[in-house]
C-alpha positions as CSV (number, residue, x, y, z in Angstrom):
1,M,-45.6,-58.1,17.9
2,Q,-44.8,-56.5,21.3
3,R,-41.2,-57.3,20.8
4,L,-41.3,-55.6,17.3
5,F,-42.8,-52.5,18.8
6,V,-40.0,-52.5,21.5
7,L,-37.3,-52.9,18.9
8,L,-38.8,-50.1,16.8
9,G,-39.0,-47.9,20.0
10,L,-35.4,-48.6,20.6
11,L,-34.4,-47.8,17.1
12,V,-36.3,-44.5,17.2
13,L,-34.5,-43.7,20.5
14,V,-31.1,-44.6,18.9
15,I,-31.8,-42.4,15.9
16,A,-33.0,-39.6,18.1
17,G,-29.9,-40.0,20.4
18,A,-27.6,-40.0,17.3
19,S,-29.4,-36.9,16.0
20,V,-29.0,-35.1,19.3
21,W,-25.4,-36.1,19.6
22,S,-24.7,-35.0,16.0
23,H,-26.3,-31.6,16.6
24,Y,-24.3,-31.2,19.8
25,Q,-21.1,-32.0,17.9
26,Y,-22.2,-29.5,15.1
27,A,-23.1,-26.7,17.4
28,N,-20.8,-27.1,20.5
29,S,-17.8,-29.3,19.8
30,L,-14.6,-27.6,18.7
31,L,-13.1,-29.4,15.7
32,E,-9.4,-30.5,15.7
33,F,-7.0,-28.4,13.8
34,D,-3.6,-29.8,12.7
35,R,-2.1,-26.3,13.3
36,L,-3.1,-22.7,13.9
37,P,-3.4,-20.5,12.1
38,V,-4.6,-22.3,9.0
39,K,-5.5,-20.9,5.6
40,V,-7.9,-22.9,3.4
41,T,-8.9,-22.1,-0.2
42,I,-12.3,-23.0,-1.6
43,P,-12.0,-22.9,-5.4
44,K,-14.8,-21.5,-7.4
45,G,-17.5,-24.0,-8.4
46,T,-16.7,-26.2,-5.5
47,G,-19.8,-28.2,-4.1
48,V,-20.4,-29.1,-0.5
49,R,-18.4,-32.3,-0.8
50,G,-15.5,-30.5,-2.3
51,A,-15.6,-27.8,0.4
52,A,-15.3,-30.5,3.2
53,T,-12.3,-32.0,1.3
54,A,-10.6,-28.6,1.0
55,L,-11.1,-28.0,4.7
56,Q,-9.6,-31.4,5.5
57,Q,-6.6,-30.9,3.2
58,G,-6.1,-27.6,4.8
59,G,-5.6,-29.2,8.3
60,I,-9.1,-29.0,9.7
61,R,-10.5,-32.4,10.8
62,V,-14.0,-31.9,9.6
63,P,-16.4,-34.9,9.7
64,S,-17.2,-35.0,6.0
65,R,-20.6,-36.7,6.2
66,L,-21.7,-34.5,9.1
67,F,-20.5,-31.3,7.2
68,R,-22.6,-32.4,4.2
69,V,-25.7,-33.3,6.1
70,A,-25.5,-30.0,8.3
71,A,-25.0,-27.8,5.3
72,R,-28.0,-29.4,3.4
73,M,-30.3,-29.3,6.4
74,R,-29.5,-25.6,6.9
75,G,-30.3,-25.0,3.2
76,D,-26.8,-23.7,2.7
77,A,-25.3,-26.4,0.5
78,E,-25.4,-24.1,-2.6
79,R,-24.5,-21.0,-0.7
80,L,-21.0,-21.8,0.3
81,K,-18.7,-19.0,-1.0
82,A,-15.4,-19.6,-2.8
83,G,-12.3,-17.8,-1.5
84,T,-9.4,-18.1,0.9
85,Y,-10.3,-18.4,4.6
86,R,-7.9,-17.8,7.5
87,F,-8.7,-19.6,10.8
88,T,-6.7,-18.4,13.9
89,E,-8.6,-20.4,16.5
90,A,-10.4,-23.6,16.8
91,M,-14.1,-23.5,15.8
92,T,-17.2,-25.6,15.7
93,L,-18.7,-27.0,12.6
94,K,-21.5,-24.6,12.8
95,Q,-19.1,-21.6,13.0
96,I,-17.1,-22.8,10.0
97,I,-20.2,-23.2,7.9
98,D,-21.4,-19.7,9.0
99,R,-18.0,-18.3,7.8
100,L,-18.3,-20.1,4.4
101,V,-21.9,-18.9,3.9
102,A,-21.0,-15.4,4.9
103,G,-17.9,-15.3,2.6
104,D,-15.8,-14.1,5.5
105,V,-12.7,-14.6,3.5
106,A,-9.1,-13.6,4.5
107,L,-7.9,-10.3,3.5
108,E,-4.3,-9.9,2.6
109,E,-2.6,-6.4,2.6
110,I,0.1,-4.6,0.8
111,R,1.5,-1.2,1.8
112,F,3.0,1.5,-0.5
113,I,5.2,3.8,1.5
114,E,5.2,7.7,1.1
115,G,8.1,8.7,-1.0
116,W,8.5,5.3,-2.8
117,T,9.4,5.3,-6.4
118,F,7.3,3.4,-9.0
119,A,10.2,0.9,-9.2
120,Q,9.8,0.2,-5.4
121,I,6.0,-0.1,-5.7
122,R,6.4,-2.6,-8.5
123,E,8.9,-4.6,-6.4
124,A,6.5,-4.8,-3.6
125,L,3.8,-6.1,-5.9
126,D,6.1,-8.6,-7.4
127,K,7.1,-10.0,-4.0
128,S,3.5,-10.6,-2.9
129,Q,2.7,-14.2,-2.9
130,E,-1.1,-13.7,-2.6
131,L,-1.4,-11.4,-5.7
132,K,-1.9,-12.6,-9.2
133,H,0.9,-11.1,-11.3
134,D,-0.8,-10.0,-14.4
135,S,1.6,-7.1,-14.9
136,T,4.6,-9.2,-15.1
137,G,6.5,-8.5,-18.4
138,M,4.6,-5.3,-19.1
139,T,6.6,-2.2,-20.0
140,E,5.7,0.9,-18.1
141,K,3.8,2.3,-21.1
142,E,1.8,-1.0,-21.6
143,L,0.9,-0.9,-17.9
144,L,-0.3,2.7,-18.1
145,D,-2.3,1.9,-21.3
146,K,-3.8,-1.2,-19.6
147,L,-4.9,0.9,-16.6
148,G,-6.2,3.7,-18.7
149,I,-3.7,6.3,-17.1
150,D,-3.0,9.3,-19.3
151,A,0.4,10.3,-18.0
152,P,4.0,10.3,-19.5
153,R,5.3,8.1,-16.7
154,A,3.9,5.9,-14.0
155,E,6.0,7.8,-11.4
156,G,3.8,9.4,-8.8
157,Q,0.5,7.9,-10.2
158,F,-0.1,5.5,-7.3
159,F,-1.2,6.7,-3.8
160,P,0.9,5.4,-0.9
161,S,-1.4,3.6,1.5
162,T,-2.3,0.2,2.8
163,Y,-4.5,-1.9,0.4
164,H,-6.5,-5.0,1.4
165,F,-7.4,-7.7,-1.0
166,T,-8.3,-11.4,-1.3
167,D,-5.9,-14.1,-2.3
168,G,-5.6,-14.2,-6.1
169,T,-6.5,-10.6,-6.7
170,S,-4.7,-9.2,-9.8
171,D,-1.8,-6.7,-9.1
172,L,-3.5,-4.5,-11.7
173,E,-6.5,-4.2,-9.5
174,I,-4.3,-2.9,-6.6
175,L,-2.7,-0.3,-9.0
176,K,-6.2,0.7,-10.1
177,Q,-7.3,1.3,-6.5
178,A,-4.1,3.2,-5.8
179,H,-4.6,5.4,-8.8
180,R,-8.2,6.2,-8.0
181,Q,-7.2,7.1,-4.4
182,L,-4.5,9.5,-5.8
183,Q,-6.9,11.2,-8.0
184,K,-9.4,11.5,-5.2
185,T,-6.8,13.0,-2.9
186,L,-5.4,15.3,-5.5
187,D,-8.8,16.5,-6.7
188,A,-9.9,17.4,-3.2
189,A,-6.7,19.3,-2.4
190,W,-6.8,21.1,-5.9
191,E,-10.2,22.5,-4.9
192,R,-8.4,24.5,-2.1
193,R,-5.7,25.9,-4.4
194,P,-5.0,29.6,-3.6
195,A,-5.4,32.2,-6.3
196,D,-1.6,33.1,-6.2
197,S,-0.4,29.5,-6.7
198,P,2.5,29.1,-9.1
199,L,1.0,25.7,-10.0
200,M,-1.0,25.7,-13.2
201,T,-2.2,22.1,-13.4
202,K,-2.9,19.2,-11.2
203,Y,0.0,17.4,-12.8
204,E,2.4,20.2,-11.8
205,A,1.0,20.0,-8.3
206,L,1.7,16.2,-8.3
207,I,5.3,16.8,-9.4
208,F,5.7,19.6,-6.8
209,A,4.2,17.4,-4.1
210,S,6.6,14.5,-4.9
211,I,9.6,16.9,-4.4
212,V,8.1,18.1,-1.1
213,E,7.8,14.4,0.0
214,K,11.4,13.6,-0.7
215,E,12.7,16.9,0.9
216,T,11.5,16.2,4.4
217,S,9.7,13.6,6.6
218,L,9.1,16.2,9.3
219,D,5.4,17.3,9.3
220,S,6.3,20.7,10.9
221,D,8.7,21.5,8.0
222,R,6.6,20.3,5.2
223,G,4.6,23.4,4.6
224,K,7.6,25.7,5.0
225,I,9.5,23.8,2.5
226,A,6.7,24.0,0.0
227,G,6.5,27.7,0.7
228,V,10.3,28.1,0.0
229,L,10.1,26.1,-3.3
230,G,6.9,27.9,-4.3
231,N,8.7,31.3,-3.8
232,R,11.6,30.1,-6.0
233,L,9.1,29.1,-8.7
234,R,7.5,32.5,-8.7
235,K,10.9,34.2,-8.9
236,A,12.1,31.9,-11.7
237,M,14.9,30.8,-9.5
238,L,16.5,27.3,-9.9
239,L,14.8,25.0,-7.4
240,Q,18.3,23.4,-6.6
241,S,16.7,20.2,-5.1
242,D,19.0,17.4,-4.3
243,P,16.3,14.7,-4.6
244,T,15.3,15.7,-8.1
245,T,18.9,15.6,-9.2
246,I,19.5,12.2,-7.5
247,Y,16.5,10.8,-9.2
248,G,17.8,11.9,-12.6
249,M,21.1,10.1,-11.9
250,G,19.3,6.8,-11.6
251,D,21.6,3.9,-11.0
252,K,24.6,6.1,-11.1
253,F,23.9,7.6,-7.6
254,D,26.1,5.8,-5.1
255,G,24.9,7.6,-2.0
256,N,27.1,10.6,-2.3
257,L,26.0,13.8,-4.2
258,R,29.2,15.4,-5.6
259,K,29.6,18.8,-7.2
260,R,30.1,17.2,-10.6
261,D,26.7,15.6,-10.2
262,L,25.1,19.0,-9.6
263,Q,26.7,20.2,-12.8
264,A,25.8,17.2,-14.9
265,D,22.7,18.2,-16.8
266,T,19.6,16.0,-16.9
267,P,15.8,16.7,-17.2
268,Y,15.7,16.3,-13.5
269,N,18.7,18.4,-12.5
270,T,17.1,21.5,-10.9
271,Y,20.6,22.9,-10.4
272,T,20.8,23.3,-14.2
273,R,17.3,23.6,-15.3
274,K,14.6,26.1,-14.1
275,G,11.1,25.2,-13.1
276,L,9.7,21.7,-12.3
277,P,11.2,18.4,-13.5
278,P,9.2,16.7,-16.2
279,T,7.4,14.1,-14.0
280,P,7.1,13.3,-10.3
281,I,10.1,11.7,-8.6
282,S,8.1,9.7,-6.0
283,A,4.7,8.8,-4.7
284,P,3.6,11.8,-2.4
285,G,1.3,11.2,0.5
286,E,-1.7,13.4,1.4
287,A,0.3,15.7,3.7
288,S,2.8,16.5,0.9
289,I,0.0,17.1,-1.6
290,L,-1.8,19.4,0.8
291,A,1.5,21.3,1.5
292,A,2.3,21.6,-2.2
293,I,-1.1,23.1,-3.1
294,M,-1.5,25.1,0.2
295,P,2.0,25.9,1.4
296,D,2.9,28.0,4.4
297,T,3.3,31.7,3.8
298,T,7.0,32.6,4.2
299,D,9.6,35.1,2.9
300,A,12.3,32.4,3.0
301,L,14.1,31.5,-0.3
302,F,16.5,28.9,1.0
303,F,16.6,25.9,3.4
304,V,19.3,23.4,4.5
305,A,19.1,20.2,6.6
306,R,20.2,20.5,10.2
307,G,21.1,16.9,10.3
308,D,18.5,16.0,12.8
309,G,15.6,15.7,10.3
310,S,14.6,19.4,10.6
311,S,15.7,22.3,8.2
312,E,17.1,25.8,8.7
313,F,15.3,28.4,6.6
314,S,16.8,31.7,5.3
315,R,15.7,34.7,3.5
316,T,18.9,35.7,2.0
317,L,21.9,34.1,0.3
318,A,24.1,35.3,3.0
319,E,22.0,33.9,5.7
320,H,21.9,30.6,3.8
321,N,25.6,30.4,3.4
322,R,26.0,30.8,7.1
323,A,23.5,28.0,7.7
324,V,25.3,25.7,5.3
325,A,28.7,26.5,7.1
326,K,27.0,25.8,10.4
327,Y,25.2,22.6,9.6
328,Q,26.6,21.1,6.4
329,L,30.3,21.8,6.5
330,K,30.4,21.0,10.2
331,K,28.8,17.7,9.4
332,N,31.3,17.0,6.6
333,R,34.2,17.9,8.9
334,S,32.9,15.5,11.5
335,K,32.6,12.6,8.9
336,T,36.2,13.3,7.8
337,K,37.4,13.2,11.4
338,K,35.7,9.9,12.1
339,K,37.2,8.4,9.0
340,S,40.7,9.4,10.0
341,Q,40.3,8.0,13.5
């Protein structure tokens, strides 16, 4: 009998020791990772056993039985959240289970750049390997209808920014977020519209902002350019904007804007048609939207690029012609000279 008690005592000690060792492994021992970083996807409806398998297949050497026991003893076996997780450093089993319970999933990102066209935005969406491509094959009109956007074109309807999402998110959801952000930004700026603004609607403001966006990337000139274009609108002058004309040329534009291009009439050629073009020509950022709605006060009616990113502003045609001769014709002569050398 005494021997039996001794054996039982030893068994208890072994079990207790194993329990202590298991807890130590669970809380303190870093698991082996086949590589770092590693990305693991836990599908929806996956149980604790399937989660352990997914971790192992992803390259994390998780003791399957210990994982299951630990999750159940914590009361978390039914609380593991589906999603894609990114691990950038080795972790303990406790830390991994904590991540799965918290749903601390990996966030992917996609960025739309100020001045991008809708075609460029759609190209960026199509290239993303993490997004679900629900818009594939949709025409522009079908896409607008699906998103509930009341606009003649998709151009300019999506705010340029960085958007974060989880793996498998629909590309339509990203576009919804971008459109909501555009509306929020445009609405806030429109509230500050001055009484003498030549812009009658928020859509006109969006069109105007898209032109300002393409005319300069220099913050110090943005408000001045908006002021010049606003002055021309008030006086019913032609805007004579190269970016609108280039946009109207589409694939015909080869990088050089020629005199014949300025004379070829399209709905976007502001050398041949007065007023704003029918739609935006790009995705304007917040700075361009604010500049379009609240431009700088100026008496200038003309501007020309200096060639260094900035612009020269003029009040009269004579001043403007001198500026063109100084900056544009000089630049053209320099190009011709380089080609002949």
